[in-house]
N, C-alpha and C positions, 0 to 999 in steps of 0.2 A: 310740779305736783301739787302746790297750792290750788292753783286753778280748777284742775279736776276733784280735787275735794271739796272745791267751793261746789261745783256743780253739781256734784252728787249733794251736797246737802242740800243744797235748793232744791232738787227733782226729786231728793227720797222718797217721798209719799208716790209720787206717782210711778217710781220704778217699780215700788212694792207694791202697788196695786194692775199694776198690766202683768208683773208675774203672776197674781191670785188669780186675777183672769183666763190666765194660761193654762195655769193648773186645775180652772175647775172643768177642762174639758178630758174625759175619760180615756186616752187615747192610747188603749191597752192593745199593743198591736197579736199579741197571741191570742186571744179570743175574736171570732169574726161576729159576734153580735155589736162592737164595741166598731167596726169598721169606719162608718160614717162617721165616726166620733176623730177618728185620728185622720181622717182627711179633714174633718174640718181645723183642727189642729196645726194642717202643713199651709190651710189657709191664712191663721192666723199666724203662721213664722213668717210667711208671703209677704204678708200687711205692714208687718213690725221690722222687716228686713228694709220695706222702701221706702218708712217714715224715718230709720232710721238713717237713711240717706243712701244707699244703694241706688245706683243711675240704671241696671238690669237686674230683675229678679223673676223666676220663671219655675212654675211646678214642673218638674221634670217627671215624665213615666217612666217606670218600669211594671217589669214583671210581676212586682206585688205593687207596694205600698211607692207614694214618691216620692222625689228628694227635690227640696227647697235649694235652689242654685240664686246666688244673688253674688253679685262685683260693684266693684267700686274704684277703677282704673282712672288713678289722678295723671301716671307717666311712665310708659311703657318701659322705661329706663332705669325705675327705680323698684327694688324689691318687690315680690307677692309674696302676703301668707296668704295659705288656705285654713280657715274657720272648720274644722268638723264638729259636727255633734248631732244628738238624736232629739225626735219629738217625740216617740213612742214610750209610753209607761211598762213597767211590768204591772201584774196583775195582781190585784189588794189584797187577796184573802190570803188569810182567813179573816173576813170583814168583823166578825164579832171583837176581834184582840186590838182593835183600834179604841182609839178613846175618844175622837171624834170621827165624822165621816174621810174617808181617804180625799174625798173629789169636794169637799167644802175646806175649803183650806181654812187655817186660823192659827193665829200667832198668841203663842205662849213662851215665857223663861223658862230654862232648863238651866242647869247648872255647867254647863260645857256653855251658854249660849244667854249670858245674863240681858244681854240688849232685846233678849226676844229671839224666836224661828219660827219660819211660817211650814206647820205639819200638812204636809199633802202627800199624796204619792207621787211621785217625780218630781219633789222640790229640789233635792239634790243630784237628783238620778233621771233626765239630766236637763230637765225643763230650767230652772235654776240657774245651771253652771254654763248651759249653752246660751242663754238669753244675758250671763254677763256680757259675753261680746257682743251683742247687739246696743245692749244700752252704750260701752264702751265706743261702738261707733258714732255712735248718736254723739257722745261727744266729742269728738276727732272730728266730725266734718262741719257739727254747728259750730264749734270754733276753729275749722281752720288748721288742725293738728293734725291730720292724718300724714303721717311720714310715709306710708309707703302704701300699695297698691291690698286690695282684701277681696277675699272669694269666699261666700259660704257655702258648704254643701250639708245641709241637714237633712238626715235621712230619718224614717219612720220605723226600720226593722232592727235595731241593734240588739231589741231586747230577744229576737227570735233570731238572730243568728247573721242579718248583715247579707243574708242571698243576694236580697237587688240589687243592694250596691256595689257589690263585686262585678256583676252584671255594666255597672252604670258606670263605674270606674276607668274598666277594660273599652269601653265604647269612647269616652270622652278623655280621653288623654290630653291632649290640646287645651280644651276649653278648663280642666283642670291643673296645667302646670303652674310651680309653684317654684320659691325659695324654699320653703319652708311651711311645714304644719301645725299648726295650732289647736290643741285639745286640753277640754275644761272638762273630763269625766273622772277626775279620779282624787284624790283628798289629799291633807296636807296635817303634819305631824300635830298640831295645834294653831290657835290663834296667837299664839304669841312666837313661836318656832315653826316659821313655814317650809316645806320641802317640795322638792321638785321629784315626781316619782321618774324612774331611769329605766326600769325592766316591767314587764306584766307578763305574768303566766299565757302559758296557752289553752286548751279547755277543747277535751272530747265529751261529748254530753250522749248516752243511749240511756234506751228504756228497754226494757226485758221485761220478756211473759214466759212466763213455767206455765206450760198444761199437765196435770195429770189425764181423771179420769174425763170420758165426752161430757160431761151433767156434773151439776151437781149434787152429790150423797147426803145421805142419811150417814154423821157420824156414828151412831148406835150401830146401824145395821154392817157399814164397811169402815170403820174407825180402827185401824192396825193392821186390815189386810190392802189395803192400795196408800199409795203413797199419795202424800196429802200437801200439793203446792206450796201451799202458805208454808209450812216447817222448812220443805227442801230448798224455799228462793231463802229462806234465812238461814240455812244451814249454809247455801251457798255464798251467799254475802259475808257471813262473819269470816269465811276462809280465804278471803279477800285481804286479809291485814296477820301477818303473824302477832308471836308473842311482842314485836317490838315496833309492831306497827309501822313494820316494811311491809308494803303492798307487794304481793307475792305472787304476781299475773310475771308467768317466763319471759323474760327479755328488757320488759319496763323498764327498768334503770339503766341500760344499755348506752342510751346519748345523751344523759341526765349531764348536765355541766357542774362540775366540782369545784365551787368558789375558793379560794386559798385561805391562809388563814389570816394573811392580813390582809383581806378583804372582809371577809367576816369581820376581824377586828372592827374596821371601817363603819361595817352597818352597825357594831354596838355601841359604835359615842352616839346614838338616836338617843333621845330623853324616853325613856321608857322605865312605868311602874306596873312590876308583876301582881302588886298587891292591888292598885287600882285597876287595873285590867281584871283581875276575878272580880273584883267587888262589884265593876260598870257592869259585868254578864253573871252575876250573884251567881257563883261557882266558887266551887271548897278549891279546888285546883286543874292544874292545865292538863291537855292528852295530847299527846302526838309520838311521831317520831323519834326515837331512844337515839341523842349524839346530836340530837340540836335544840336551840333558843327557840322560844316562841315566835318569834320575829322574824327566824329564820325557816320554820316549819311554816309560817304562812305566806313567804313570799321567795324565797331560791329552793326549796323542795317541792316535789311532785306530790299529789293528794290525789285521793277519792274516796270521792264521800256519797251517800244513800240520800237522794232531794226528797224521795216520796216512795211509798210502799203502800200498796192496798192489793186485797180479796176478799172475798166470803161474802158474811153479811156485819155490816158495822153499822147498824139502826139502830134505836131503841130497844133495851129489852136481850132478848136470846134466841137466837137462833141457830140450835145443833146441825153443821153443817160442812161437810171436804167440801172447800170450793174445786170447782173446773179450773181453774185458775189464778193466776196470784203473778204481780205487775211489780215495776221496780224503777224509777228513773235514777240513772247514774251519772255523777261529772266527776271528770277526772283531769284538775289544774294541771297542766307541762310546764316545767321552766324549759329555757334554752335551749335547743339541738334536738328536742324532742317534736317529732312528726307527728302530730294532733291523725294524721289519719293512719300511719303505723299503729300507734298507741289503740286507735278502736278495732282495729285487725287481731291485735295482740288479744285484747279483752274479749273481743267475741271466740275466737278460738279457744281461748282458756276458759269463759263460760261456758262453754257446750262441752267441753271434755272433760267437766267435772260434776258435771250432771250424773245420775242414775238412770238407768233405763229404763225406771216405770216414769219417766217425766220427760215431753221435748220440751226444748228450749228455743227462744226465737229473740234476737238481738234486732234493735234498730236504733242505727246511727241518728241523731236530731241533726246537732249543728257542735262544728267546733273551729280550731282557728290554732296560727302558730301563736308561739310568746315571743315576744320583742325587748332588747336590750337600747338603750339612747345609752351611745358615748357621749362624755361628760366634757369633750376637749372641741365639738362642734361651735359655732358661732350663737345659734338658735337656743344651746342651754346656755350658756355664759349671757344672753342678752337677759333671756328668763330672769336667770339668777339676780342679777344687777336691777331689774325691775322689785323681783322677791324683795333686795336688799335695801331699793331704795321707799321701798311702800311697806315694810314692817318695821325696818333697824335694824334685821340682824341678816346674815346671808340663809340661803335657801339648804338645805342637807339634801344630798341627795337620795332617795330611797328606793326600795324596789316593791312592787304591788303584788299582793298576792291575788289580785282581781286578773280578768281579763278583757279585752278590746279586742276581738278576732280581726277586726280588718286592719290592726295597724300594721301588720308586718305586710299587711297585702300591699298598703301605701307604700311602703317602701320601695316594696316590687316592682309596680305597674309606675308611680311619678316621679319615682328616685330623689326623694327628698326623706329628710330626718324629720322626726314627730318627735314634739318636745310638747310635754303632758302636763300641763299647768294647772293642778285642781285644788278647790280651796274647800273642798267637804271636809268632815270630820268621819274616825271612825264611828262613832255615836250616832252619826245622823241616820240608822236603822233604814240604811239604802237597800232594797229588797223586801224590809220585812213591813211590818206593821207601825205605824205611827214613823213613818219616815218624815223627816223634814231637814231643811238648811239655813244654817243662823243668816239673821237681817246681817249682822257685822259680815258675815266671809260673803255675800251676795253684793253688798255695798265695796267691800275692797277689793274682792273683783275686777269689778270696775275702775275700781282706782286705777291698780296694777296692770292691767291689761295694755295700755297706753303705753305705758312705761317701756313694753317688752318691746313695742314697735318704735318707738325712738331709741331703744339702743340695738336692736337689730340692723337697722338704718345705718346707725355709726359703727358699727361691726362691719357691715358688710360691704364699708367703702375702702 
């Protein structure tokens, strides 16, 4: 452990500067205007893997953005770790809410990151966390301490559903064969208390379009006589939850996994301050499904949220108009046993059924994925826990996440491997939001901890 600490300390400035250069590239996969930047980022990752010690690195073409594949095979009789990450990032909007430009990284101190944090889009999700693995490989290669074979699969479409990744995995199962899959795209409880994510929620993401009259209308001449699609959409969305914040779609809860009281009691052992939670978000109270705690609502319960809503005139000043159309983007986070395709179908049928005859409804599915639970009795989890324990001085706490990584369930299905989620971000790091950041401590601590996983995974595989 002291060797890796010394190596990280010696190369700290270079590690930080390399990440900053990667963060400068606006690899926004959702916006075609940035397609060349996404491709440039793939090239940058390829070069980084080569320099870190991979013997083979290639840009693998797909129907969409390419996948960067690298490997270092030291002995075919040894276990193989497959590292997954992504080099694409979320759009930076709304730009005006950033304190500094999203693709001009700056380091600033925060309450949670007294040693400083890198502020930039993608800093935590997932360039910073993905790059920890590249630098960990560098250490293990330079010092001749790589205990296992390693393969890297870094994609460019995670933020838009990973459709090309599924295509790639199905066609490259032998190339991707492994004994365990390691992912750092999640978080931990705090810099003093590490945790291992043992569950992810699934996802169903749709866009809805409500159409009323065949053109925008004067709200004085037609108001009160013709259905206003914006008003109708607002009522329809409001009806999707009842007074207990229970989702009203028929059949939505049919396959929801109900955790036992004992399991919920174990979850409650994780340190959590409701007052600090509210203070951090500047809210007076929390809100959610009746009968569940805040940590249960955002991890083991399904949700339905509007992610965007628009229609009519939104420019400066006034324009008295009844819009012809209104739109919303809606995401549903799902728990294990809920099938995302089934939920999308249930949503579509219900949303169409509650619309008045004065409007028409169009539901367009965007992307989705299944939830996932990692058992805590497999050697991958145990190796990760030992790595965290040695690195942080305390054992990691198993914790279910409210987030979704749709391809995790696909990996287990296609590659027949368990997935270990070793995240180093904090819930305050503002991923997907303005002012996203990643702590310097967390970045360097990840580089320190990852080689220990390899060490213990080999020991426990014998």
